[in-house]
C-alpha positions as CSV (number, residue, x, y, z in Angstrom):
1,X,52.6,3.9,114.4
2,X,49.9,5.8,112.9
3,X,49.7,6.6,109.2
4,X,50.0,10.3,109.6
5,X,53.1,10.0,111.9
6,X,54.8,7.8,109.3
7,X,54.2,10.4,106.6
8,X,55.5,13.2,108.8
9,X,58.7,11.2,109.7
10,X,59.3,10.5,106.0
11,X,59.1,14.3,105.1
12,X,61.6,15.2,107.9
13,X,64.1,12.6,106.8
14,X,63.9,13.9,103.2
15,X,64.5,17.5,104.3
16,X,67.6,16.5,106.4
17,X,69.0,14.5,103.6
18,X,68.5,17.5,101.1
19,X,70.2,19.9,103.5
20,X,73.1,17.6,104.0
21,X,73.5,17.3,100.3
22,X,73.5,21.1,99.8
23,X,76.1,21.6,102.6
24,X,78.3,19.0,101.2
25,X,78.1,20.5,97.7
26,X,79.0,24.0,99.1
27,X,81.9,22.6,101.0
28,X,83.3,21.0,97.9
29,X,83.0,24.4,96.1
30,X,84.7,26.4,98.8
31,X,87.6,23.9,99.0
32,X,88.6,24.6,95.4
33,X,91.9,26.1,94.2
34,X,93.3,29.5,95.2
35,X,91.6,32.8,94.0
36,X,92.8,34.1,90.7
37,X,95.6,36.7,90.7
38,X,94.1,40.2,90.1
39,X,95.0,42.0,86.9
40,X,96.1,45.6,86.7
41,X,97.0,48.0,83.9
42,X,100.4,49.7,84.4
43,X,102.6,52.3,82.7
44,X,106.4,52.1,82.7
45,X,108.0,55.4,83.9
46,X,110.3,57.0,81.3
47,X,112.3,60.2,81.7
48,X,111.7,62.9,79.0
49,X,112.5,66.5,78.3
50,X,109.6,68.8,79.4
51,X,109.4,72.6,78.9
52,X,107.8,74.0,82.1
53,X,106.0,77.3,82.2
54,X,104.3,79.4,84.9
55,X,101.0,81.3,84.6
56,X,101.2,84.9,85.7
57,X,98.4,87.5,85.6
58,X,98.8,91.2,84.9
59,X,97.5,94.2,83.0
60,X,98.5,95.9,79.8
61,X,99.9,99.4,79.6
62,X,101.0,101.7,76.7
63,X,104.7,102.0,76.2
64,X,104.4,105.8,75.8
65,X,101.9,108.0,77.5
66,X,101.7,111.8,77.2
67,X,99.1,114.0,78.9
68,X,98.5,117.1,76.9
69,X,98.3,120.3,79.0
70,X,98.4,124.0,78.1
71,X,101.6,125.9,78.8
72,X,99.8,129.3,78.6
73,X,96.4,130.5,79.8
74,X,93.6,131.5,77.5
75,X,90.3,130.6,75.8
76,X,90.2,127.5,73.6
77,X,89.4,128.7,70.0
78,X,89.3,125.3,68.3
79,X,89.9,121.6,68.7
80,X,91.8,120.3,65.7
81,X,91.6,116.5,66.1
82,X,89.2,113.6,66.1
83,X,88.8,111.8,69.4
84,X,90.1,108.2,69.3
85,X,92.1,108.8,66.1
86,X,95.8,108.3,65.6
87,X,97.9,111.5,65.7
88,X,101.4,112.3,64.8
89,X,104.1,114.1,66.8
90,X,103.8,117.8,66.1
91,X,100.2,117.6,64.9
92,X,98.1,120.6,66.0
93,X,95.5,119.6,68.6
94,X,94.1,122.8,70.2
95,X,94.2,126.5,69.4
96,X,94.2,129.1,72.2
97,X,93.2,132.7,71.5
98,X,96.6,134.3,70.6
99,X,95.5,138.0,70.7
100,X,97.0,138.8,74.1
101,X,100.2,137.1,73.2
102,X,100.5,138.9,69.9
103,X,100.1,142.2,71.8
104,X,102.7,141.1,74.4
105,X,105.2,140.3,71.6
106,X,104.6,143.6,69.9
107,X,105.1,145.5,73.2
108,X,108.4,143.7,73.8
109,X,109.6,144.4,70.3
110,X,108.8,148.2,70.7
111,X,110.6,148.4,74.0
112,X,113.6,146.7,72.5
113,X,113.6,149.1,69.6
114,X,113.5,152.1,72.0
115,X,116.5,150.8,73.9
116,X,118.4,150.1,70.7
117,X,117.6,153.6,69.5
118,X,119.1,155.2,72.6
119,X,122.3,153.2,72.3
120,X,124.2,155.1,69.5
121,X,123.8,158.5,71.1
122,X,124.9,157.4,74.5
123,X,127.8,155.5,72.9
124,X,129.0,158.6,71.1
125,X,128.7,160.7,74.2
126,X,130.9,158.3,76.2
127,X,133.5,158.3,73.4
128,X,133.6,162.2,73.4
129,X,133.8,162.4,77.1
130,X,136.7,159.9,77.1
131,X,138.7,162.2,74.8
132,X,137.9,165.3,76.8
133,X,138.8,163.6,80.0
134,X,142.3,163.0,78.7
135,X,142.6,166.8,78.1
136,X,141.0,167.4,81.5
137,X,138.2,169.3,79.8
138,X,135.5,167.4,81.7
139,X,135.3,165.9,85.2
140,X,135.7,162.3,86.0
141,X,132.1,162.3,87.4
142,X,130.7,163.3,84.0
143,X,132.5,160.5,82.3
144,X,131.4,157.9,84.9
145,X,127.8,159.0,84.7
146,X,127.8,158.6,80.9
147,X,129.5,155.2,81.1
148,X,126.9,154.0,83.6
149,X,124.1,155.2,81.3
150,X,125.6,153.3,78.4
151,X,125.8,150.1,80.5
152,X,122.1,150.6,81.5
153,X,121.0,150.9,78.0
154,X,123.0,147.8,77.0
155,X,121.3,145.9,79.9
156,X,117.9,147.1,78.8
157,X,118.6,145.9,75.3
158,X,119.4,142.4,76.7
159,X,116.3,142.4,78.9
160,X,114.0,143.4,76.1
161,X,115.5,140.8,73.8
162,X,114.8,138.1,76.4
163,X,111.3,139.5,76.8
164,X,110.7,139.3,73.0
165,X,111.9,135.7,73.0
166,X,109.5,134.9,75.9
167,X,106.6,136.5,74.2
168,X,107.4,134.7,71.0
169,X,107.5,131.3,72.9
170,X,104.2,132.1,74.6
171,X,102.6,132.9,71.3
172,X,103.9,129.6,69.9
173,X,102.3,127.8,72.9
174,X,98.9,129.1,71.9
175,X,99.0,126.3,69.3
176,X,99.0,123.0,71.3
177,X,100.6,120.1,69.4
178,X,101.0,116.4,70.0
179,X,104.2,115.6,71.9
180,X,104.3,112.0,70.7
181,X,102.6,109.8,68.0
182,X,99.9,107.5,69.1
183,X,96.2,107.1,69.7
184,X,94.5,110.1,71.3
185,X,91.6,109.7,73.7
186,X,88.6,111.9,74.5
187,X,88.9,115.6,74.9
188,X,88.3,117.0,78.4
189,X,87.6,120.5,77.1
190,X,85.5,122.0,74.4
191,X,85.7,125.1,72.3
192,X,85.3,128.3,74.4
193,X,86.7,126.7,77.6
194,X,89.1,128.7,79.8
195,X,92.4,126.8,80.4
196,X,95.3,127.8,82.6
197,X,99.0,127.1,82.2
198,X,100.1,123.7,83.6
199,X,96.7,122.9,85.0
200,X,96.1,119.5,86.7
201,X,93.4,118.4,84.3
202,X,94.9,117.1,81.0
203,X,93.2,118.4,77.8
204,X,93.6,114.9,76.3
205,X,95.9,111.8,76.6
206,X,97.9,110.3,73.8
207,X,99.1,106.7,74.2
208,X,101.4,104.7,71.9
209,X,100.1,101.1,71.9
210,X,102.4,99.3,69.5
211,X,104.3,97.7,71.1
212,X,102.3,97.1,74.3
213,X,103.7,96.5,77.8
214,X,102.3,93.8,80.0
215,X,103.3,94.0,83.7
216,X,102.8,90.8,85.7
217,X,103.8,89.9,89.2
218,X,105.8,86.8,90.4
219,X,106.2,85.8,94.0
220,X,109.7,85.7,95.5
221,X,109.0,82.1,96.5
222,X,108.8,81.1,92.8
223,X,111.9,83.1,92.0
224,X,114.0,81.4,94.7
225,X,112.7,78.0,93.7
226,X,113.7,78.6,90.0
227,X,117.2,79.7,91.1
228,X,117.6,76.7,93.2
229,X,116.6,74.3,90.4
230,X,119.0,76.0,88.0
231,X,121.9,75.8,90.5
232,X,121.1,72.1,91.2
233,X,120.9,71.3,87.5
234,X,117.3,70.2,87.6
235,X,116.3,73.0,85.2
236,X,118.1,74.3,82.0
237,X,117.6,77.6,80.2
238,X,115.7,77.2,76.9
239,X,118.0,79.5,74.9
240,X,116.3,82.3,72.9
241,X,112.9,80.7,73.5
242,X,113.3,81.4,77.2
243,X,112.3,85.0,76.7
244,X,109.2,84.1,74.6
245,X,105.8,84.5,76.3
246,X,102.3,83.5,75.4
247,X,99.3,85.5,76.3
248,X,95.6,84.7,76.9
249,X,93.1,87.5,76.6
250,X,90.3,88.2,79.1
251,X,87.8,86.1,77.1
252,X,90.2,83.0,77.2
253,X,91.4,83.2,73.6
254,X,95.1,83.1,72.8
255,X,96.8,86.2,71.5
256,X,98.3,85.4,68.1
257,X,101.6,87.0,68.6
258,X,104.2,86.1,71.3
259,X,105.8,88.6,73.6
260,X,109.3,89.0,74.9
261,X,110.4,89.1,78.5
262,X,112.4,92.3,79.0
263,X,113.3,92.6,82.6
264,X,112.5,91.7,86.2
265,X,112.2,94.5,88.7
266,X,114.8,94.6,91.5
267,X,112.5,95.7,94.3
268,X,110.1,93.4,96.1
269,X,106.7,94.8,97.0
270,X,106.5,94.4,100.8
271,X,102.7,94.1,100.9
272,X,102.6,91.2,98.4
273,X,106.0,89.7,98.5
274,X,106.3,89.8,94.7
275,X,108.2,91.5,91.9
276,X,107.1,92.9,88.6
277,X,108.0,91.4,85.3
278,X,107.7,93.5,82.2
279,X,106.8,91.8,78.9
280,X,106.6,93.5,75.5
281,X,104.0,92.4,73.0
282,X,103.7,93.6,69.3
283,X,100.3,95.2,68.8
284,X,100.0,96.1,65.1
285,X,96.2,95.7,65.0
286,X,95.5,97.4,68.3
287,X,93.9,94.2,69.8
288,X,95.5,95.0,73.1
289,X,94.3,98.1,74.9
290,X,95.7,99.7,78.0
291,X,94.3,98.4,81.3
292,X,93.2,95.0,80.0
293,X,93.5,92.0,82.4
294,X,95.5,89.2,80.8
295,X,97.2,85.9,81.6
296,X,100.7,85.1,80.4
297,X,102.7,81.9,80.3
298,X,106.3,82.5,81.0
299,X,108.8,79.7,80.3
300,X,110.9,78.7,83.2
301,X,113.2,76.2,81.4
302,X,113.6,72.6,80.4
303,X,113.5,69.6,82.7
304,X,115.7,67.3,80.6
305,X,115.0,64.2,82.8
306,X,111.5,64.9,83.9
307,X,109.2,62.2,85.1
308,X,105.5,62.5,84.3
309,X,102.8,60.3,85.8
310,X,99.1,60.3,84.8
311,X,96.9,62.1,87.3
312,X,94.5,59.2,87.5
313,X,97.3,57.0,88.9
314,X,97.8,59.3,91.8
315,X,95.7,59.1,95.0
316,X,95.9,60.7,98.4
317,X,96.3,59.4,101.9
318,X,94.1,60.7,104.7
319,X,96.6,63.6,105.3
320,X,96.4,64.6,101.6
321,X,99.8,63.4,100.6
322,X,100.1,62.1,97.1
323,X,100.9,58.4,96.5
324,X,100.9,55.7,93.8
325,X,100.9,51.9,93.7
326,X,103.8,50.3,91.8
327,X,104.5,46.8,90.9
328,X,108.0,45.7,91.9
329,X,110.3,43.2,90.1
330,X,108.7,40.3,92.0
331,X,105.3,41.3,90.7
332,X,104.0,42.5,94.1
333,X,102.2,45.8,94.9
334,X,104.1,48.5,96.7
335,X,102.9,51.9,97.9
336,X,105.1,54.9,97.1
337,X,104.7,58.5,98.4
338,X,105.5,61.2,95.9
339,X,106.6,64.9,95.8
340,X,104.8,66.7,93.0
341,X,105.9,69.8,91.3
342,X,102.9,70.8,89.1
343,X,100.2,69.6,86.7
344,X,101.1,69.5,83.0
345,X,98.1,68.6,81.0
346,X,96.6,65.3,82.4
347,X,99.8,64.4,84.2
348,X,101.8,65.3,87.3
349,X,105.4,66.4,87.1
350,X,107.1,64.3,89.8
351,X,110.0,65.9,91.8
352,X,110.8,62.7,93.8
353,X,109.4,59.3,94.6
354,X,109.7,57.5,91.2
355,X,112.5,56.4,89.1
356,X,112.9,55.4,85.4
357,X,111.7,51.8,84.6
358,X,109.3,51.5,87.6
359,X,105.8,50.3,86.8
360,X,102.9,52.4,88.1
361,X,99.4,51.0,88.4
362,X,96.8,53.1,86.5
363,X,93.8,50.8,86.5
364,X,92.7,48.2,89.0
365,X,93.9,50.0,92.1
366,X,90.6,49.3,93.9
367,X,91.1,45.5,93.9
368,X,94.7,45.4,95.1
369,X,96.6,46.3,98.2
370,X,100.3,46.5,99.1
371,X,102.0,43.2,99.4
372,X,99.9,41.0,97.1
373,X,101.0,39.6,93.8
374,X,99.3,40.9,90.6
375,X,99.3,40.3,86.9
376,X,100.2,43.3,84.8
377,X,99.1,44.5,81.3
378,X,100.2,47.6,79.5
379,X,98.0,50.7,79.8
380,X,98.0,51.8,76.2
381,X,96.0,54.9,76.5
382,X,98.2,56.2,79.3
383,X,101.3,55.8,77.2
384,X,99.8,57.7,74.3
385,X,98.8,60.6,76.7
386,X,102.3,60.5,78.1
387,X,103.7,61.1,74.7
388,X,101.4,64.0,74.1
389,X,102.7,65.7,77.3
390,X,106.2,65.6,76.0
391,X,106.3,69.2,75.1
392,X,103.5,71.3,75.6
393,X,100.3,70.4,77.0
394,X,98.9,73.8,78.2
395,X,100.6,74.1,81.5
396,X,98.7,74.8,84.7
397,X,99.7,76.9,87.6
398,X,102.6,75.9,89.9
399,X,101.3,74.0,92.9
C-alpha cells in the first residue's frame, strides 16, 4: 500500500469514529427524563357585588322655553333688555308704539259714556209710559217701543264696556314682558321694525336652564334584558342610588354634579326601536347649554354574585366565541366557552361558563393545550385588578 493511500485511510477512519461519538452522545441526551411540566399563572374565580351601568347618549334641553311674540301689531319703539342676560318674569322686553291703542281706548270710553248718558232719559220715559198704560192714556205700542229702546241702550252699554276692556288690554300688550324667568337669547327685531300680532317669527326666546333636561334614548332590547334579569334575580335595584346618573361632556370631562332619572317614555319610536329617558341635572353655573351632545351613565342595578375575569385571560375561537383555559382539580388544562355580558374596566362580566373557585389561566396559555398537566402559580397582578373592579371601574357599553 502506498504511503498516500495509508494516510487517506487513516483520515477516513478518524472521521467515522468522530461521527459515531457525536451520534452516541446525542442519543444519550435525547433519552433523558420527561420534559418539565409547564408553569402557568392563574387567578381563582370569586363572586362579588358589582354595580352595572349603561352608557346612553343624548342632548340637553332647557326645562322651560318661552318664545316671545307680540299680541298686537305696531312699530317697535324700544328694546329694553340685554341679549344673553338673565331676565325675570314680568320684566319689560319690547315697547310697541301705543298711540293707536290710546286712541282706540279713548274712543271706546266716549261711546260708553254716550250710551250711559242716554240711559236715564229712556228709563224715565219707560216708567211714565208704564203708569199711563195702566190708565189707558197711551197705547201698548208706545210702551213696547220705549221698552225696546231701553233694552237697546242697556245692550250698547255692555258692548262699549267690553270694547273699553279690549282696548285697555291691547294697550297693555304694547309693552311686551317676559313670561318666564331665565336666559334670553338674541333679539330677532330691532327698534323701528314692524311686527304683527301672533306672527310666526319670535321676537326673542327665553330659556330656563337650571335645572337642565337631558333626553337620552335606550333600545327596547336593553329594557327587556333588564326586566328579565330583575325577574330572574340576577340583578337587584340599587335603592336611591338607582336614580343617580353621571354625565360626560362633549370634551370628555365629567360633569361635577349628578343627575336624577325622572321617567321613561311609554312610546317606542318605530324608526329606531328605542324609548326616551329624561334625566334632570342641576345647572347652577350654566355649564350645560341647550342642544349639547352628552354621554350619560345610568345605573342598571347590582349583580350580587357577579363573576369577573380579566380580559387578557379570554381568547376567541375561529368563530369568534369567547373561551378561557382553566386548570381542573387534577391539575390538567380544560377549555371552557363563556357567555359574556359586558366589559367593566379591564375585566369581562361573565354571564355563564365559570363558577366560583375555578382557576383560570392568565399567563402561559401559549405553551399549554387542553388535557396536559401544568404547574400553577398565583397571578398577583390579576387579583389586584380584580379588586379594583369591585365597584366602579368606568363601565363600558353593553355588548
